[in-house]
DOZAGU-154777 format. One record per atom (N, C-alpha, C): residue number from 1; residue in one letter; x, y, z. Coordinates in Angstrom, 2 decimals, padded with zeros to 5 digits. Example, Ala and Ser with C-alpha at 12.3 -4.5 7.8 and 13.67 -1.06 7.14 Angstrom:
% DOZAGU-154777
PT   i aa      c1      c2      c3
PT   1  A  013.19 -005.69  007.80
PT   1  A  012.30 -004.50  007.80
PT   1  A  013.20 -003.30  007.80
PT   2  S  012.85 -002.25  007.08
PT   2  S  013.67 -001.06  007.14
PT   2  S  012.90  000.03  007.87
//
This chain:
% DOZAGU-154777
PT   i aa      c1      c2      c3
PT   1  M  000.77 -001.45 -000.10
PT   1  M -000.26 -000.03  000.15
PT   1  M  000.60  001.12 -000.18
PT   2  A  000.25  002.80 -000.83
PT   2  A  001.14  003.64 -001.05
PT   2  A  000.84  004.30  000.26
PT   3  R  001.55  004.82  000.86
PT   3  R  001.41  006.09  001.54
PT   3  R  002.30  007.38  001.44
PT   4  Y  001.69  008.38  002.10
PT   4  Y  002.58  009.68  001.51
PT   4  Y  002.89  010.23  002.89
PT   5  S  003.95  010.21  003.15
PT   5  S  004.56  010.96  004.12
PT   5  S  004.91  012.57  004.75
PT   6  T  004.49  013.44  004.85
PT   6  T  005.77  014.37  004.78
PT   6  T  006.35  015.19  005.43
PT   7  G  007.37  013.56  005.63
PT   7  G  008.54  013.69  006.66
PT   7  G  009.19  013.35  005.37
PT   8  P  010.79  013.43  006.16
PT   8  P  011.93  013.22  005.37
PT   8  P  011.83  011.89  004.17
PT   9  G  010.91  011.08  003.91
PT   9  G  010.68  010.07  003.55
PT   9  G  010.33  009.78  002.36
PT  10  G  008.97  010.60  002.05
PT  10  G  008.41  011.25  000.99
PT  10  G  006.98  010.00  000.65
PT  11  L  007.28  009.69 -000.37
PT  11  L  006.43  008.21 -000.85
PT  11  L  007.17  006.82 -000.29
PT  12  D  006.28  006.80  000.79
PT  12  D  006.61  005.59  000.96
PT  12  D  005.54  003.97  000.29
PT  13  L  006.47  003.23 -000.65
PT  13  L  005.73  002.22 -001.28
PT  13  L  005.65  000.90 -000.69
PT  14  G  006.48  001.09  000.39
PT  14  G  006.61 -000.41  000.99
PT  14  G  007.68 -000.41  001.92
PT  15  G  008.65 -001.61  002.41
PT  15  G  009.19 -001.04  003.67
PT  15  G  010.78 -001.29  003.00
PT  16  G  011.15 -000.66  003.92
PT  16  G  012.86 -001.06  003.84
PT  16  G  012.99 -000.37  002.63
PT  17  A  014.89 -001.43  001.77
PT  17  A  015.10 -000.90  000.65
PT  17  A  014.27 -000.85 -000.30
PT  18  T  013.25 -002.42 -000.22
PT  18  T  012.53 -002.71 -001.92
PT  18  T  012.17 -001.38 -001.77
PT  19  G  011.37 -000.82 -000.81
PT  19  G  010.35  000.86 -001.13
PT  19  G  010.80  001.54 -001.76
PT  20  R  012.41  001.69 -001.66
PT  20  R  013.07  003.22 -002.19
PT  20  R  013.19  002.40 -003.82
PT  21  L  013.63  001.02 -003.92
PT  21  L  014.22  000.37 -005.33
PT  21  L  012.63  000.78 -006.44
PT  22  K  011.55  000.61 -005.54
PT  22  K  010.52  000.92 -006.47
PT  22  K  009.91  002.56 -006.30
PT  23  E  009.98  003.37 -005.34
PT  23  E  009.62  004.46 -005.86
PT  23  E  011.37  004.77 -007.12
PT  24  Y  012.24  004.11 -006.83
PT  24  Y  013.35  005.07 -008.64
PT  24  Y  013.30  004.04 -009.05
PT  25  L  011.81  002.84 -009.69
PT  25  L  012.28  002.01 -010.93
PT  25  L  010.55  003.13 -011.33
PT  26  L  009.70  003.46 -010.33
PT  26  L  008.87  004.48 -011.07
PT  26  L  009.08  005.88 -011.41
PT  27  I  010.37  006.57 -010.94
PT  27  I  010.44  007.91 -011.07
PT  27  I  011.63  007.68 -012.54
PT  28  I  012.10  006.58 -012.63
PT  28  I  013.05  006.17 -013.86
PT  28  I  011.21  005.93 -015.35
PT  29  A  010.78  005.62 -015.08
PT  29  A  009.61  005.02 -015.56
PT  29  A  008.95  006.23 -016.00
PT  30  L  008.37  007.06 -015.14
PT  30  L  007.58  008.74 -015.47
PT  30  L  008.74  009.17 -016.50
PT  31  A  009.91  009.37 -016.50
PT  31  A  010.52  010.06 -016.83
PT  31  A  011.03  009.40 -018.37
PT  32  V  011.47  008.03 -018.62
PT  32  V  011.35  007.44 -019.88
PT  32  V  010.24  007.69 -021.06
PT  33  I  008.82  007.81 -020.00
PT  33  I  007.40  008.23 -020.86
PT  33  I  007.52  009.32 -021.20
PT  34  I  008.09  010.58 -020.63
PT  34  I  007.65  012.23 -020.44
PT  34  I  008.85  012.09 -021.91
PT  35  I  010.15  011.76 -021.43
PT  35  I  011.11  012.05 -022.28
PT  35  I  010.79  011.35 -023.85
PT  36  G  010.01  010.30 -024.14
PT  36  G  009.86  009.62 -024.59
PT  36  G  008.46  010.45 -026.14
PT  37  S  007.58  010.41 -024.79
PT  37  S  006.60  011.71 -025.65
PT  37  S  007.19  013.04 -026.18
PT  38  L  008.07  013.52 -025.65
PT  38  L  008.37  014.44 -026.55
PT  38  L  009.63  014.37 -027.44
PT  39  V  010.25  013.50 -027.88
PT  39  V  010.72  013.02 -028.54
PT  39  V  009.63  012.69 -029.85
PT  40  V  008.99  011.90 -029.41
PT  40  V  007.54  012.16 -030.57
PT  40  V  007.05  012.87 -031.16
PT  41  T  006.94  014.30 -029.80
PT  41  T  006.65  015.49 -030.53
PT  41  T  007.43  016.74 -031.48
PT  42  I  008.20  016.08 -030.60
PT  42  I  009.36  017.20 -031.74
PT  42  I  010.01  016.17 -033.47
PT  43  M  010.09  014.80 -033.13
PT  43  M  009.77  014.18 -034.47
PT  43  M  008.87  014.51 -035.48
PT  44  Y  007.26  014.31 -035.34
PT  44  Y  006.43  014.22 -035.93
PT  44  Y  006.01  015.86 -035.88
PT  45  G  006.18  016.88 -034.81
PT  45  G  005.58  018.23 -034.76
PT  45  G  006.32  018.57 -035.91
PT  46  S  007.38  018.47 -036.21
PT  46  S  008.25  019.58 -037.16
PT  46  S  008.91  018.96 -037.76
PT  47  S  007.65  018.96 -039.49
PT  47  S  008.23  018.31 -040.30
PT  47  S  009.23  018.55 -041.23
PT  48  S  009.86  017.74 -041.83
PT  48  S  010.76  018.99 -043.26
PT  48  S  010.12  018.39 -044.16
PT  49  D  008.48  018.19 -044.68
PT  49  D  008.28  018.81 -045.97
PT  49  D  007.10  019.93 -045.59
PT  50  D  007.81  021.45 -045.13
PT  50  D  007.52  022.43 -045.11
PT  50  D  006.65  023.10 -046.11
PT  51  D  007.15  022.68 -047.60
PT  51  D  006.80  023.60 -048.52
PT  51  D  005.34  022.44 -049.37
PT  52  K  005.66  020.81 -048.86
PT  52  K  004.74  019.95 -049.29
PT  52  K  003.44  020.34 -048.59
PT  53  Q  003.42  020.70 -047.39
PT  53  Q  002.41  020.91 -046.66
PT  53  Q  001.62  022.54 -046.49
PT  54  A  002.52  023.74 -046.99
PT  54  A  001.58  024.40 -047.46
PT  54  A  001.38  024.12 -048.87
PT  55  A  001.40  023.90 -049.70
PT  55  A  001.08  023.29 -050.82
PT  55  A -000.27  022.78 -050.96
PT  56  S -000.21  021.69 -050.27
PT  56  S -001.52  021.29 -049.73
PT  56  S -002.89  021.81 -049.23
PT  57  K -002.50  023.08 -048.17
PT  57  K -003.40  023.88 -047.26
PT  57  K -003.66  024.94 -048.75
PT  58  K -003.17  025.23 -049.77
PT  58  K -003.46  025.69 -050.53
PT  58  K -005.04  025.65 -051.27
PT  59  M -006.06  027.16 -051.62
PT  59  M -006.64  026.59 -052.59
PT  59  M -006.88  026.92 -053.53
PT  60  M -007.18  026.31 -054.76
PT  60  M -007.25  027.01 -056.01
PT  60  M -009.40  027.36 -056.49
PT  61  L -008.63  028.78 -057.13
PT  61  L -010.00  029.06 -057.52
PT  61  L -010.67  029.45 -059.09
PT  62  K -011.92  028.73 -059.54
PT  62  K -011.62  028.88 -060.73
PT  62  K -012.86  029.85 -061.29
PT  63  C -012.58  030.75 -061.70
PT  63  C -013.34  032.49 -062.53
PT  63  C -014.43  031.69 -063.64
PT  64  L -016.23  031.35 -062.66
PT  64  L -017.24  031.73 -063.99
PT  64  L -016.96  032.24 -065.02
PT  65  E -016.54  034.18 -064.87
PT  65  E -016.93  034.70 -066.08
PT  65  E -015.70  034.68 -066.91
PT  66  C -014.32  035.17 -066.02
PT  66  C -012.79  034.58 -067.03
PT  66  C -012.33  033.78 -067.80
PT  67  Q -012.44  032.76 -066.57
PT  67  Q -012.30  031.40 -066.56
PT  67  Q -010.65  031.39 -066.11
PT  68  A -010.59  032.44 -065.36
PT  68  A -009.26  032.21 -064.77
PT  68  A -008.58  031.34 -063.62
PT  69  E -008.00  030.89 -063.73
PT  69  E -007.14  029.95 -062.06
PT  69  E -006.48  030.85 -061.46
PT  70  S -006.76  030.56 -060.28
PT  70  S -005.72  031.80 -059.32
PT  70  S -005.97  030.96 -058.00
PT  71  A -004.99  031.04 -057.24
PT  71  A -004.57  030.56 -056.14
PT  71  A -004.75  031.50 -055.09
PT  72  F -005.32  030.69 -053.60
PT  72  F -006.19  031.50 -052.90
PT  72  F -005.36  030.87 -051.56
PT  73  D -005.31  032.36 -050.84
PT  73  D -004.68  031.96 -049.29
PT  73  D -005.83  031.47 -047.97
PT  74  P -006.32  030.61 -048.06
PT  74  P -007.15  030.06 -047.26
PT  74  P -006.86  030.98 -045.62
PT  75  K -005.79  031.34 -045.06
PT  75  K -006.12  032.64 -044.26
PT  75  K -006.38  033.71 -044.37
PT  76  L -006.99  034.40 -045.74
PT  76  L -007.60  035.12 -045.76
PT  76  L -008.71  035.21 -045.63
PT  77  P -009.13  036.20 -044.65
PT  77  P -010.98  036.58 -044.53
PT  77  P -011.43  036.55 -046.33
PT  78  P -012.66  035.69 -046.72
PT  78  P -013.56  035.58 -047.92
PT  78  P -013.84  037.21 -047.95
PT  79  P -014.19  037.15 -048.84
PT  79  P -014.77  039.18 -049.24
PT  79  P -016.39  038.90 -048.73
PT  80  P -016.14  040.22 -048.47
PT  80  P -018.04  039.95 -048.13
PT  80  P -018.70  040.58 -049.04
PT  81  P -020.14  039.59 -048.55
PT  81  P -020.97  039.71 -049.77
PT  81  P -021.43  041.38 -050.07
PT  82  V -021.89  040.77 -051.14
PT  82  V -022.32  042.06 -051.96
PT  82  V -023.49  042.48 -052.21
PT  83  K -023.64  043.54 -051.92
PT  83  K -025.23  044.12 -051.64
PT  83  K -026.26  043.28 -052.96
PT  84  G -027.19  042.59 -052.20
PT  84  G -028.35  042.58 -053.52
PT  84  G -027.89  041.01 -054.11
PT  85  Q -026.62  040.84 -054.16
PT  85  Q -026.44  039.09 -054.48
PT  85  Q -027.37  038.28 -053.69
PT  86  L -027.61  037.17 -054.89
PT  86  L -028.16  036.09 -053.97
PT  86  L -027.14  035.46 -053.10
PT  87  A -027.51  034.27 -052.14
PT  87  A -027.32  034.35 -051.32
PT  87  A -027.24  032.49 -051.88
PT  88  T -025.88  032.14 -051.37
PT  88  T -025.95  030.41 -052.36
PT  88  T -025.22  029.34 -050.67
PT  89  H -024.88  028.58 -050.67
PT  89  H -024.20  027.56 -049.61
PT  89  H -023.14  027.43 -050.12
PT  90  T -022.78  027.27 -051.67
PT  90  T -021.14  026.84 -052.58
PT  90  T -021.07  028.07 -051.62
PT  91  A -019.65  027.95 -051.25
PT  91  A -018.07  029.04 -051.61
PT  91  A -018.26  029.76 -052.61
PT  92  T -018.58  031.11 -052.86
PT  92  T -017.99  032.06 -053.99
PT  92  T -017.03  032.38 -053.51
PT  93  F -016.03  032.89 -054.23
PT  93  F -015.22  034.35 -053.81
PT  93  F -015.10  035.34 -054.99
PT  94  A -014.62  036.48 -054.82
PT  94  A -014.19  037.55 -055.99
PT  94  A -012.92  037.26 -056.41
PT  95  C -013.12  036.98 -058.02
PT  95  C -012.09  036.85 -058.62
PT  95  C -010.68  037.66 -058.31
PT  96  P -009.52  037.09 -058.43
PT  96  P -008.60  037.67 -058.56
PT  96  P -007.54  038.30 -059.21
PT  97  K -008.51  038.05 -060.77
PT  97  K -008.06  038.75 -062.09
PT  97  K -009.22  039.67 -062.62
PT  98  C -010.40  039.07 -062.18
PT  98  C -011.11  039.90 -063.30
PT  98  C -011.75  041.06 -062.03
PT  99  K -011.34  040.25 -060.70
PT  99  K -012.36  041.54 -059.39
PT  99  K -013.85  041.44 -059.52
PT 100  R -014.31  040.61 -060.26
PT 100  R -016.25  040.28 -060.09
PT 100  R -016.27  039.61 -059.21
PT 101  A -016.89  040.24 -057.86
PT 101  A -017.47  039.33 -056.68
PT 101  A -018.10  038.32 -056.86
PT 102  A -018.02  037.16 -056.14
PT 102  A -018.79  036.01 -056.35
PT 102  A -018.69  035.52 -057.32
PT 103  C -017.53  035.01 -057.92
PT 103  C -018.35  034.75 -059.50
PT 103  C -016.90  032.88 -059.67
PT 104  A -016.09  032.69 -058.87
PT 104  A -015.11  032.00 -058.51
PT 104  A -015.89  030.77 -057.64
PT 105  L -015.26  029.77 -057.70
PT 105  L -015.35  029.30 -057.21
PT 105  L -014.13  027.96 -056.65
PT 106  M -014.32  027.02 -055.33
PT 106  M -013.26  026.01 -055.71
PT 106  M -013.05  025.40 -056.04
PT 107  M -012.15  024.88 -056.17
PT 107  M -011.28  023.84 -057.61
PT 107  M -011.20  022.80 -056.12
PT 108  T -011.19  021.37 -057.01
PT 108  T -011.22  020.21 -056.48
PT 108  T -009.44  019.70 -056.73
PT 109  K -009.19  019.17 -055.50
PT 109  K -007.37  018.25 -056.06
PT 109  K -007.67  016.86 -056.40
PT 110  C -007.65  016.63 -057.49
PT 110  C -007.45  015.21 -057.55
PT 110  C -006.64  014.81 -056.39
PT 111  P -007.26  013.82 -056.21
PT 111  P -006.88  012.84 -055.02
PT 111  P -005.78  011.41 -055.58
PT 112  N -005.29  011.35 -056.43
PT 112  N -004.60  010.58 -057.27
PT 112  N -003.14  011.44 -056.99
PT 113  P -002.48  009.97 -056.16
PT 113  P -001.21  011.00 -055.64
PT 113  P  000.04  011.20 -057.92
PT 114  K -000.19  010.30 -058.22
PT 114  K  000.45  010.66 -060.08
PT 114  K  000.04  011.79 -060.57
PT 115  C -001.24  012.15 -060.50
PT 115  C -002.32  013.36 -060.86
PT 115  C -002.17  014.79 -059.96
PT 116  G -002.21  014.90 -059.64
PT 116  G -003.12  015.80 -058.33
PT 116  G -003.43  017.20 -058.58
PT 117  K -004.06  017.11 -059.94
PT 117  K -003.98  018.84 -060.63
PT 117  K -005.31  018.71 -059.93
PT 118  Y -005.76  020.46 -060.01
PT 118  Y -006.89  021.09 -059.50
PT 118  Y -007.59  021.34 -060.61
PT 119  Y -009.27  020.96 -060.32
PT 119  Y -009.81  021.07 -061.72
PT 119  Y -011.85  021.46 -061.19
PT 120  L -012.44  021.91 -061.50
PT 120  L -013.66  022.85 -060.98
PT 120  L -014.57  020.55 -061.13
PT 121  S -014.91  020.60 -060.07
PT 121  S -015.78  019.65 -060.06
PT 121  S -017.06  019.86 -060.64
PT 122  Q -017.37  019.18 -061.43
PT 122  Q -019.18  018.94 -062.18
PT 122  Q -020.22  018.78 -060.60
PT 123  T -019.62  018.26 -059.51
PT 123  T -021.19  018.07 -058.48
PT 123  T -020.84  019.89 -058.05
PT 124  T -019.50  020.40 -057.44
PT 124  T -019.70  021.98 -056.99
PT 124  T -020.27  022.78 -058.03
PT 125  L -019.84  022.81 -059.37
PT 125  L -020.84  023.72 -060.30
PT 125  L -022.41  023.35 -060.21
PT 126  H -022.77  022.13 -060.61
PT 126  H -024.12  021.82 -060.72
PT 126  H -024.66  022.25 -058.76
PT 127  N -024.15  021.95 -057.91
PT 127  N -024.83  022.56 -056.46
PT 127  N -024.82  024.15 -056.47
PT 128  Y -024.16  024.19 -057.12
PT 128  Y -023.82  026.23 -057.59
PT 128  Y -024.93  026.32 -058.33
PT 129  Q -024.88  025.60 -059.35
PT 129  Q -026.39  026.33 -060.13
PT 129  Q -027.64  026.16 -060.10
PT 130  T -028.09  024.99 -059.18
PT 130  T -029.40  024.71 -058.28
PT 130  T -029.64  025.32 -057.91
PT 131  E -028.29  025.94 -056.66
PT 131  E -028.96  026.68 -055.78
PT 131  E -029.09  027.96 -055.60
PT 132  L -028.33  029.09 -057.24
PT 132  L -029.47  030.01 -057.76
PT 132  L -030.35  029.87 -058.70
PT 133  M -030.58  029.03 -058.81
PT 133  M -031.90  028.30 -059.70
PT 133  M -033.25  028.51 -058.96
PT 134  M -033.09  027.71 -057.26
PT 134  M -033.65  027.84 -056.15
PT 134  M -033.75  029.43 -055.30
PT 135  A -032.84  029.92 -055.59
PT 135  A -032.93  031.96 -054.70
PT 135  A -033.49  032.12 -055.57
PT 136  A -033.69  032.47 -057.02
PT 136  A -034.68  033.28 -058.39
PT 136  A -035.64  032.92 -058.37
PT 137  G -036.23  031.37 -057.64
PT 137  G -038.08  031.35 -057.31
PT 137  G -037.68  029.67 -058.66
PT 138  Q -036.74  029.53 -059.16
PT 138  Q -037.08  028.73 -060.92
PT 138  Q -037.58  026.83 -059.99
PT 139  D -038.13  026.55 -060.77
PT 139  D -038.14  025.35 -060.10
PT 139  D -036.95  024.27 -060.63
PT 140  V -036.22  023.51 -059.40
PT 140  V -035.20  022.29 -059.62
PT 140  V -035.68  020.92 -059.26
PT 141  S -036.94  020.93 -059.55
PT 141  S -037.53  019.69 -059.15
PT 141  S -036.63  018.46 -060.46
PT 142  K -036.38  019.23 -061.41
PT 142  K -036.41  017.86 -062.90
PT 142  K -034.92  018.11 -063.20
PT 143  R -034.22  018.79 -061.98
PT 143  R -032.78  018.78 -062.40
PT 143  R -032.05  018.06 -061.99
PT 144  G -032.38  017.18 -061.71
PT 144  G -031.72  015.54 -060.85
PT 144  G -030.38  015.70 -059.55
PT 145  S -029.43  014.55 -059.66
PT 145  S -028.32  014.83 -058.68
PT 145  S -027.51  015.26 -059.05
PT 146  A -026.59  015.78 -058.34
PT 146  A -025.47  015.74 -058.90
PT 146  A -024.52  015.08 -059.34
PT 147  P -023.59  015.01 -060.45
PT 147  P -022.74  014.08 -061.19
PT 147  P -021.69  013.72 -060.28
PT 148  P -020.99  012.73 -060.68
PT 148  P -020.28  012.26 -059.57
PT 148  P -018.94  013.21 -059.75
PT 149  T -018.39  013.13 -058.95
PT 149  T -016.78  013.97 -059.20
PT 149  T -015.74  013.34 -059.57
PT 150  V -015.16  013.61 -060.70
PT 150  V -014.09  012.73 -061.46
PT 150  V -013.45  014.08 -061.97
PT 151  C -011.90  013.56 -061.63
PT 151  C -011.01  014.36 -062.26
PT 151  C -011.07  014.78 -063.99
PT 152  T -010.72  015.84 -064.08
PT 152  T -011.28  016.15 -065.68
PT 152  T -009.74  015.63 -066.33
PT 153  D -008.70  015.51 -065.42
PT 153  D -007.39  015.17 -066.41
PT 153  D -007.48  013.79 -066.41
PT 154  C -007.03  013.33 -065.41
PT 154  C -006.83  011.47 -065.49
PT 154  C -008.33  010.94 -064.89
PT 155  G -009.39  010.74 -064.89
PT 155  G -010.22  010.32 -064.86
PT 155  G -010.60  009.76 -063.53
PT 156  T -010.14  010.22 -062.33
PT 156  T -010.02  009.58 -061.30
PT 156  T -011.52  009.87 -060.14
PT 157  D -012.30  009.26 -060.19
PT 157  D -013.33  008.95 -059.10
PT 157  D -013.20  008.57 -057.88
PT 158  Y -014.40  009.97 -057.33
PT 158  Y -013.91  009.36 -055.72
PT 158  Y -015.08  009.90 -055.25
//
């Protein structure tokens, strides 16, 4: 039975010399766990592939008006909504090239490691057009479901 004493003995895990041995083993085990967790945190926390991590976090936009493709920094706040603009659930952004508000959609990155290209998903486009039709009061019952997401470059479907 473990007892704690405020006296010079401190933690008493048993009696005599074997109690001290148990204390030392407990302290060593805790130190090994703490040092091991620090090593794992440092190894996996600071990756040497910082460029790859930054590239994987970038977002690509495609403008529906000028067809320009441009990178977007997700750390920047999205542009404020334009007065009188139809509200949609699909994320729309201002085009960095032609500066038109709410006409750029987020592109999808192909999950195939051999391809990895960005493309405007037909699912995203379908959902955006459906939302615009609904906001304008048009009938969308015959529109059908969204097409599958397929990479326009390599044909990967997911």
